[in-house]
C-alpha positions as CSV (number, residue, x, y, z in Angstrom):
1,M,7.4,-15.3,-31.9
2,T,7.9,-15.5,-28.1
3,T,11.0,-13.7,-26.7
4,V,12.3,-14.6,-23.3
5,S,14.8,-12.3,-21.7
6,E,16.5,-11.9,-18.3
7,T,15.6,-8.9,-16.2
8,G,18.5,-8.7,-13.8
9,S,16.4,-10.4,-11.0
10,A,16.5,-14.0,-10.1
11,A,12.7,-13.8,-9.5
12,I,11.4,-12.2,-12.7
13,R,11.7,-12.9,-16.4
14,S,10.3,-11.0,-19.4
15,I,8.2,-12.7,-22.1
16,D,7.5,-10.6,-25.1
17,G,8.2,-7.5,-22.9
18,V,5.9,-8.6,-20.1
19,E,7.4,-9.3,-16.7
20,V,6.3,-12.7,-15.2
21,P,7.7,-14.8,-12.3
22,V,10.4,-17.3,-12.9
23,A,9.0,-20.8,-13.6
24,G,8.7,-23.2,-10.7
25,T,6.5,-24.5,-7.9
26,Y,5.5,-21.9,-5.3
27,E,3.7,-22.3,-1.9
28,I,1.4,-19.7,-0.5
29,D,2.9,-17.7,2.4
30,A,-0.2,-17.6,4.6
31,S,1.2,-14.9,6.9
32,H,1.4,-12.5,3.9
33,T,-1.7,-13.6,2.0
34,D,-5.2,-12.2,2.5
35,V,-8.3,-14.0,1.1
36,G,-11.2,-11.6,1.6
37,F,-14.8,-11.2,0.6
38,V,-17.3,-8.3,0.4
39,V,-21.1,-8.6,0.6
40,R,-23.9,-6.1,0.9
41,H,-25.7,-5.7,4.2
42,L,-29.3,-4.4,4.3
43,M,-28.8,-3.2,0.7
44,L,-27.0,-0.2,2.3
45,S,-23.4,-1.0,3.2
46,K,-20.7,-3.5,2.6
47,T,-19.6,-6.1,5.1
48,R,-16.0,-7.4,4.7
49,G,-14.5,-10.7,5.9
50,R,-11.5,-12.8,5.5
51,F,-10.2,-16.4,5.7
52,P,-6.8,-16.5,7.4
53,G,-6.3,-20.3,7.0
54,V,-5.2,-20.7,3.4
55,T,-2.7,-23.1,1.9
56,G,-1.9,-23.9,-1.6
57,T,0.5,-24.6,-4.5
58,I,0.9,-22.6,-7.6
59,V,3.0,-23.9,-10.5
60,I,4.3,-21.2,-12.8
61,G,5.0,-22.8,-16.2
62,D,7.8,-22.0,-18.6
63,D,4.9,-20.7,-20.7
64,P,2.7,-18.8,-18.1
65,L,-0.4,-20.2,-19.8
66,D,0.7,-23.6,-18.6
67,S,0.5,-22.5,-15.0
68,S,-1.9,-24.0,-12.4
69,V,-3.4,-23.2,-9.0
70,E,-4.6,-25.5,-6.2
71,V,-5.7,-23.8,-2.9
72,S,-7.5,-25.0,0.3
73,I,-9.2,-22.6,2.7
74,E,-10.3,-23.4,6.2
75,T,-14.0,-22.3,6.5
76,A,-13.9,-22.3,10.4
77,G,-11.5,-19.4,10.3
78,V,-14.0,-16.9,8.7
79,D,-13.5,-13.5,10.4
80,T,-15.8,-10.5,9.8
81,G,-14.9,-8.8,13.1
82,D,-18.2,-9.7,14.7
83,D,-18.2,-12.9,16.8
84,R,-22.0,-13.5,16.6
85,R,-22.0,-13.1,12.8
86,D,-18.9,-15.4,12.5
87,E,-20.7,-18.1,14.5
88,H,-23.7,-17.8,12.2
89,L,-21.4,-18.1,9.1
90,R,-19.9,-21.3,10.6
91,S,-23.4,-22.8,11.1
92,P,-25.4,-25.0,8.7
93,D,-27.1,-21.8,7.4
94,F,-23.8,-21.0,5.7
95,F,-20.5,-22.8,5.6
96,H,-21.6,-25.7,8.0
97,V,-17.9,-26.0,9.1
98,E,-18.4,-29.3,11.0
99,Q,-19.3,-31.1,7.8
100,H,-17.4,-29.0,5.4
101,P,-14.1,-27.8,7.0
102,V,-12.5,-26.6,3.8
103,M,-13.3,-25.1,0.5
104,T,-11.0,-25.5,-2.5
105,Y,-10.1,-23.9,-5.8
106,R,-8.4,-25.8,-8.6
107,S,-7.6,-24.2,-11.9
108,H,-7.9,-25.9,-15.3
109,A,-6.8,-23.2,-17.7
110,V,-5.1,-19.8,-17.9
111,R,-5.6,-17.3,-20.6
112,P,-4.1,-13.8,-21.2
113,A,-6.2,-10.8,-20.3
114,G,-3.7,-7.9,-21.1
115,P,-0.1,-7.1,-20.2
116,G,0.6,-8.6,-16.8
117,R,-2.9,-9.8,-16.4
118,W,-4.5,-13.2,-16.8
119,T,-7.9,-15.0,-16.4
120,V,-7.7,-18.2,-14.4
121,E,-10.5,-20.7,-15.2
122,G,-11.1,-23.0,-12.3
123,D,-13.6,-24.8,-10.0
124,L,-14.5,-23.5,-6.6
125,T,-15.9,-26.1,-4.2
126,I,-17.9,-25.0,-1.1
127,R,-20.1,-27.4,0.9
128,D,-19.4,-30.2,-1.7
129,V,-20.9,-28.0,-4.4
130,T,-18.5,-27.3,-7.3
131,R,-19.0,-24.4,-9.7
132,P,-16.8,-22.7,-12.3
133,V,-15.2,-19.5,-11.2
134,E,-12.9,-17.2,-13.1
135,L,-10.3,-15.2,-11.3
136,D,-9.0,-11.9,-12.7
137,L,-5.2,-12.2,-11.9
138,A,-2.5,-9.6,-11.9
139,F,1.2,-10.1,-11.3
140,E,2.5,-7.5,-8.8
141,G,6.2,-8.3,-8.9
142,G,8.9,-10.7,-7.7
143,L,12.1,-10.6,-5.8
144,T,14.6,-12.5,-3.8
145,D,14.2,-11.8,-0.1
146,P,17.0,-11.3,2.4
147,W,17.1,-15.0,3.2
148,G,17.5,-16.1,-0.5
149,N,13.9,-17.1,-1.1
150,V,12.3,-16.3,-4.5
151,R,8.9,-14.6,-3.9
152,A,6.1,-13.5,-6.2
153,G,3.1,-11.3,-5.5
154,F,-0.4,-11.5,-7.1
155,T,-3.7,-9.9,-6.7
156,A,-6.9,-11.7,-7.9
157,S,-10.6,-11.0,-7.8
158,A,-13.9,-12.7,-8.7
159,Q,-17.6,-12.5,-8.1
160,V,-19.8,-15.4,-7.1
161,E,-23.5,-15.9,-6.3
162,R,-23.6,-17.5,-2.9
163,D,-26.9,-19.3,-3.6
164,D,-25.0,-21.3,-6.2
165,F,-23.0,-23.0,-3.4
166,G,-25.9,-23.6,-0.9
167,L,-25.2,-20.5,1.1
168,G,-28.7,-19.2,0.5
169,W,-29.8,-18.2,4.0
170,N,-31.5,-14.7,3.9
171,Q,-34.2,-12.6,5.4
172,L,-36.6,-10.4,3.5
173,L,-36.8,-6.7,4.5
174,E,-40.2,-5.0,5.1
175,G,-39.4,-2.3,2.6
176,G,-38.1,-4.7,0.0
177,G,-34.8,-6.3,-0.6
178,V,-32.9,-8.7,1.6
179,L,-30.7,-8.7,4.7
180,V,-27.6,-10.2,3.0
181,G,-26.6,-9.6,-0.7
182,R,-26.5,-12.6,-3.0
183,T,-23.4,-11.5,-4.9
184,V,-20.1,-11.9,-3.1
185,A,-16.9,-10.2,-4.3
186,I,-13.7,-12.1,-3.6
187,E,-10.5,-10.2,-3.2
188,I,-7.1,-11.9,-2.9
189,E,-3.7,-10.6,-2.1
190,A,-1.2,-13.5,-2.4
191,E,2.5,-13.7,-1.7
192,L,4.2,-16.9,-2.9
193,V,7.5,-18.5,-2.0
194,R,9.3,-20.7,-4.6
195,S,9.9,-24.2,-3.3
196,A,11.2,-25.9,-6.4
């Protein structure tokens, strides 16, 4: 039996003792959202980057398992803190931003993964290649801001193989291994604003 209760906040409700955001349609607040990635360099260290140009709509269902995610990310905005590397990432070797200016993620199912955690099943499209990617999602809380907006925070993570999306450029190392790791960790900190 599902029990829904009020929490004293206009932004949060409790379902079977687990806090979740109030139902509604939310937009991503890009200025308070970080879409990042981590990949191995020379098999020794980790290089981090981010995509600041992110937009999207998240619908939180009355039943959280009926929720959905639709996000677009501008590939030309890739930022690793190194201009030469970023230009290479924008080139046909990687994102080929002139032909593929955005990548998208669209969910098609949500399932529980523990208290306050969910697995989002969806499709990631990069360079017109679409592959299934599961996001591990955690609800970080919700509140009404000083201007009366209902906000919710989430963290999410996933791992993808970049070769699966046509991002296979690499260079073999003399001692073995490759210049750029094939597995990419995706790390997301998202702040959402309820629009309806």
